[in-house]
C-alpha positions in Angstrom: 7.1 3.6 -22.0 5.0 6.6 -23.2 1.8 4.6 -23.1 2.5 3.6 -19.3 3.2 7.2 -18.5 -0.2 8.3 -20.3 -2.0 5.7 -18.1 -0.5 7.0 -15.0 -1.4 10.7 -15.9 -5.0 9.5 -16.6 -5.3 7.8 -13.3 -3.9 10.7 -11.4 -6.2 13.0 -13.3 -9.2 10.9 -12.4 -8.2 10.6 -8.8 -7.8 14.4 -8.5 -11.2 15.0 -10.2 -12.8 12.3 -7.8 -11.4 13.8 -4.6 -12.4 17.4 -5.6 -16.0 16.4 -6.7 -16.2 14.1 -3.6 -15.4 17.0 -1.2 -18.1 19.0 -3.1 -20.6 16.3 -2.5 -19.6 16.1 1.2 -20.0 19.8 1.6 -23.4 19.4 -0.2 -24.5 16.8 2.3 -23.9 19.2 5.2 -26.4 21.6 3.8 -29.3 19.6 4.3 -31.0 16.1 4.2 -31.3 14.0 1.1 -34.6 12.9 -0.3 -33.6 9.3 -1.5 -37.1 8.1 -2.6 -40.5 9.5 -3.6 -43.7 7.8 -4.5 -46.7 9.5 -5.9 -48.0 12.7 -4.4 -45.6 14.2 -1.9 -44.9 18.0 -1.4 -42.6 20.1 0.8 -42.9 23.8 2.0 -39.4 25.3 2.4 -39.1 27.5 5.3 -36.4 30.0 6.5 -35.8 32.8 9.0 -33.9 35.9 8.8 -32.9 38.3 11.6 -33.2 42.2 11.2 -29.6 43.2 11.8 -30.7 46.5 13.5 -33.7 45.3 15.8 -32.9 41.6 16.2 -36.5 40.7 15.3 -37.1 37.3 13.8 -39.0 37.2 10.4 -40.2 33.9 8.8 -40.7 33.2 5.1 -41.7 30.2 3.2 -42.2 28.8 -0.3 -45.6 27.3 -1.8 -46.0 23.7 -1.7 -43.7 22.3 -4.2 -43.8 18.6 -5.6 -40.9 16.5 -4.0 -38.6 14.6 -6.3 -35.7 12.3 -5.5 -32.3 13.9 -5.0 -34.0 17.2 -3.8 -32.9 18.2 -0.3 -34.7 19.1 2.9 -33.4 20.4 6.4 -34.4 22.2 9.4 -37.4 24.4 9.2 -39.1 22.5 6.4 -42.4 20.8 6.4 -43.4 17.7 4.3 -46.8 16.2 3.6 -47.7 13.0 1.7 -51.1 12.2 0.0 -52.9 8.9 -0.6 -50.6 6.0 -1.5 -47.6 8.0 -1.3 -44.4 8.0 0.6 -41.0 10.0 1.0 -37.8 8.5 2.3 -35.2 11.0 3.8 -31.6 10.1 4.5 -30.6 12.3 7.5 -27.0 11.1 7.5 -25.2 7.8 7.2 -26.9 5.4 9.5 -30.3 7.4 10.0 -33.1 6.9 7.5 -36.9 7.7 7.8 -39.9 6.8 5.7 -42.9 9.2 5.8 -45.9 7.0 4.8 -49.2 8.2 3.1 -51.5 10.9 4.6 -48.9 12.3 6.8 -47.7 15.7 7.8 -44.4 16.1 9.5 -41.9 19.0 10.4 -38.3 19.4 11.1 -37.7 21.9 13.9 -35.1 24.6 13.6 -32.7 25.7 16.2 -32.9 29.5 16.2 -30.3 31.2 18.7 -30.6 28.1 20.9 -34.4 27.8 20.8 -36.1 25.1 19.0 -39.0 26.5 16.7 -41.6 24.3 15.1 -42.0 25.3 11.4 -45.5 26.8 10.6 -48.2 25.7 10.2 -47.4 22.9 12.8 -48.2 24.2 16.3 -49.4 21.2 18.2 -46.1 20.1 19.7 -44.2 21.8 22.3 -40.5 22.1 21.4 -39.2 21.2 25.0 -40.5 17.7 24.0 -37.7 17.3 21.6 -34.7 18.3 24.1 -33.2 15.1 25.4 -32.2 15.3 29.2 -28.9 13.7 28.1 -27.8 16.9 26.6 -28.5 19.2 29.5 -25.5 21.2 30.3 -23.5 19.2 27.7 -24.6 20.6 24.4 -21.2 21.3 23.0 -19.6 18.0 23.8 -22.4 15.8 22.5 -23.8 16.0 19.0 -27.5 16.9 19.2 -30.2 14.4 17.8 -32.1 14.6 14.6 -35.7 16.0 15.6 -38.8 15.2 13.8 -42.5 16.3 14.7 -45.4 14.4 13.5 -48.5 16.6 13.3 -50.5 13.7 11.8 -49.7 10.4 10.2 -47.0 7.9 10.6 -43.2 7.5 10.0 -41.1 4.2 9.6 -37.4 4.6 10.8 -34.2 2.9 10.7 -31.1 3.9 12.8 -27.8 1.7 12.7 -25.5 2.8 15.3 -22.4 1.2 13.7 -23.0 3.3 10.6 -23.0 6.6 12.3 -20.1 8.9 11.7 -20.6 11.0 14.8 -20.8 9.7 18.3 -23.6 10.7 20.6 -22.4 8.9 23.6 -25.4 7.4 25.4 -27.7 10.1 24.1 -30.6 9.7 21.6 -29.7 10.0 18.0 -33.1 10.7 16.8 -36.2 12.0 18.6 -39.6 11.8 17.1 -42.4 13.8 18.6 -46.1 13.8 18.5 -48.5 16.0 20.4 -48.8 13.2 23.1 -45.3 11.5 23.1 -41.7 11.4 22.2 -39.7 8.5 20.9 -35.9 8.5 21.8 -34.0 6.3 19.4 -30.4 5.3 19.4 -30.2 2.2 17.1 -33.4 0.3 16.0 -36.1 -0.2 13.4 -39.3 1.5 14.5 -42.6 3.1 13.6 -44.2 6.1 15.4 -47.7 7.3 14.4 -50.3 10.0 15.6 -54.1 9.9 15.2 -55.3 13.3 15.7 -59.0 12.1 15.9 -58.2 9.8 18.9 -55.3 11.9 20.1 -53.3 8.9 20.5 -49.9 7.5 19.3 -48.2 4.3 18.7 -44.7 3.5 19.1 -43.6 -0.1 17.7 -40.2 -1.7 17.5 -38.9 -4.3 15.1 -35.4 -4.6 16.7 -33.5 -2.8 19.2 -35.2 -0.5 22.0 -37.0 2.8 21.8 -37.7 4.8 24.8 -41.2 6.2 25.0 -42.0 9.1 27.2 -44.8 11.5 27.9 -43.0 14.8 28.6 -44.2 17.2 31.4 -46.0 14.1 33.0 -45.4 12.1 36.1 -46.0 8.8 33.9 -42.7 7.0 33.9 -40.9 6.5 30.6 -40.6 2.8 29.3 -38.2 1.1 27.0 -40.1 -0.5 24.1 -38.0 -3.7 23.1 -38.1 -5.9 20.1 -41.6 -7.1 19.0 -43.4 -4.7 21.4 -45.4 -1.5 21.1 -47.0 1.1 23.4 -50.2 3.1 22.8 -50.1 6.6 24.3 -53.0 8.9 25.2 -52.9 12.1 27.2 -54.7 10.4 30.2 -52.8 7.2 30.3 -51.4 6.5 33.9 -48.8 4.0 32.8 -47.2 3.0 29.5 -48.1 -0.7 29.0 -46.3 -3.0 26.5 -48.2 -5.0 24.1 -47.3 -7.5 21.3 -47.2 -6.0 17.8 -49.8 -7.3 15.4 -48.9 -9.2 12.2 -49.8 -6.2 10.2 -47.6 -4.1 12.4 -44.9 -6.8 11.9 -45.2 -6.5 8.1 -45.1 -2.8 8.0 -42.1 -2.7 10.3 -40.3 -5.0 7.8 -40.4 -2.1 5.3 -37.9 -0.3 7.4 -35.3 -2.7 6.1 -35.8 -1.0 2.6 -35.0 2.4 4.0 -31.8 3.7 2.7 -29.3 4.6 5.5 -26.2 5.3 3.4 -25.2 6.3 -0.1 -23.0 3.6 -1.7 -19.7 3.9 -3.4 -21.0 3.5 -6.9 -23.8 5.9 -6.4 -21.4 8.5 -5.1 -19.4 7.7 -8.2 -22.3 8.4 -10.3 -23.1 11.7 -8.8 -19.5 12.6 -9.3 -19.7 11.8 -13.0 -22.6 14.0 -13.4 -20.6 17.0 -12.1 -17.5 18.6 -13.5 -14.9 20.9 -12.0 -15.6 23.7 -14.5 -19.4 23.7 -13.7 -18.7 24.0 -10.0 -16.2 26.9 -10.5 -19.0 28.6 -12.9 -21.7 28.1 -10.2 -19.4 29.8 -7.5 -18.6 32.7 -9.9 -22.3 33.2 -10.5 -22.8 33.4 -6.5 -20.1 36.1 -6.4 -21.8 38.0 -9.3 -25.3 37.8 -7.7 -23.8 39.1 -4.4 -22.3 42.0 -6.2 -25.7 42.9 -8.2 -27.6 42.7 -4.9 -25.3 45.0 -3.1 -25.7 47.5 -6.0 -29.5 47.2 -5.5 -29.3 47.8 -1.7 -26.9 50.8 -2.3 -29.4 52.3 -4.8 -32.1 52.1 -2.1 -29.9 53.6 0.6 -28.8 56.5 -1.9 -32.0 57.5 -3.2 -34.4 56.8 -0.3 -35.0 60.5 0.6 -35.1 61.6 -2.9 -37.4 59.2 -4.3 -39.4 57.5 -1.6 -39.6 60.1 1.2 -37.1 58.4 3.5 -38.7 54.9 2.9 -37.7 51.7 1.2 -39.6 51.5 -2.3 -42.7 49.3 -2.4 -41.4 47.2 -5.2 -37.8 46.6 -6.5 -38.7 47.9 -10.0 -39.2 51.3 -8.5 -35.3 51.6 -8.5 -35.4 52.3 -12.2 -32.5 50.1 -13.5 -31.8 51.1 -17.1 -32.8 48.0 -19.2 -34.9 46.8 -16.5 -33.1 43.6 -15.7 -34.3 42.4 -12.2 -33.3 38.7 -12.4 -30.2 36.9 -11.0 -27.6 35.0 -13.1 -29.8 31.8 -13.1 -32.6 33.9 -14.7 -34.7 33.9 -11.7 -36.3 37.2 -10.7 -35.2 38.6 -7.5 -37.6 38.5 -4.7 -38.1 41.8 -2.8 -40.4 42.2 0.4 -41.2 45.2 2.2 -41.5 44.6 6.0 -42.0 48.2 7.0 -41.3 51.8 6.0 -37.6 51.4 6.6 -37.0 47.7 6.1 -37.1 45.0 3.4 -35.3 41.9 2.3 -33.9 41.3 -1.2 -33.5 37.6 -2.1 -32.0 35.4 -4.9 -33.1 31.8 -5.2 -29.6 30.7 -5.8 -28.5 27.9 -8.0 -31.4 25.6 -7.4 -33.9 28.3 -8.5 -36.2 27.6 -5.5 -36.8 30.1 -2.8 -36.2 29.7 0.9 -33.8 26.8 0.5 -30.2 26.7 1.9 -28.5 28.2 -1.1 -30.7 31.2 -1.3 -28.7 34.7 -1.2 -30.3 37.5 0.9 -29.6 40.9 2.0 -31.5 43.2 4.5 -32.3 46.7 3.3 -32.4 48.9 6.5 -32.6 52.5 6.4 
């Protein structure tokens, strides 16, 4: 009897652990998109924006190029590039997967106060191209699409409508833009490429249907069905359907290998790599970091006139903390950037120790 009781307690404890960690993983998945596969030379530039609380002015900051690894995360505002014989797979959400093939450069536009902004240094695609007419006046009731910009190169994609957790009605699930066209996707396997030398794009479909359009043009949009493609150039008068080539067929078949969901056993494995104590410890460190940073900000506000003539200091070390410790609880030096005589930003890289990602902690210093 005692043995049965112990077994019940063990099972109950395991279920509680799994539910708690599962909720953590679900919350983690909402903070960005998962990198599920990396082959050879691929890099990411994390980008973020902050708004001056006094003036409302928008400031952009970005990391250096960082080598991509599996299980890293990306999100709106980031830029990814691949080299020769390299590729990157991204799981945007259950049902939506994308592969960036070799020699490509793509960006994930960011919604800033209702305006789509292309991450720098991408500047070739107008953001209105990524706004689907199906959302006009209905933004709150329909989940918006995932948006991807190809500056150059190619992506392979796979969207399975039956796997999606959030309904978009009859609107696009994914919109992939190049400087000359936009592909509107709801459920299909496809490829989109852009050749900057020829200023042309190809949209090819393995199964399902993709809508190809030339925004701000009188050229009618066209639905590209299974086994077909369109070649788009700026001066095209009509989008003509063509048969995909055997080489394109083979390339499109690779979309079947693009991950569109995290399986149960993989989720279980991630759960076993975590523990409740480490999660609680990390949250405690976040609270300590915020407290430390507020002390830095208060020191600047209190001693500005006395030490720096009414301005913010040039560097954080000018505050002169006893012992000289200017690193956060994860042993990463705080990043301090002066934007003007009375304005600066103080930033911690957060638990992942990478600046300009979604777990960063930042405070404005405004006199």
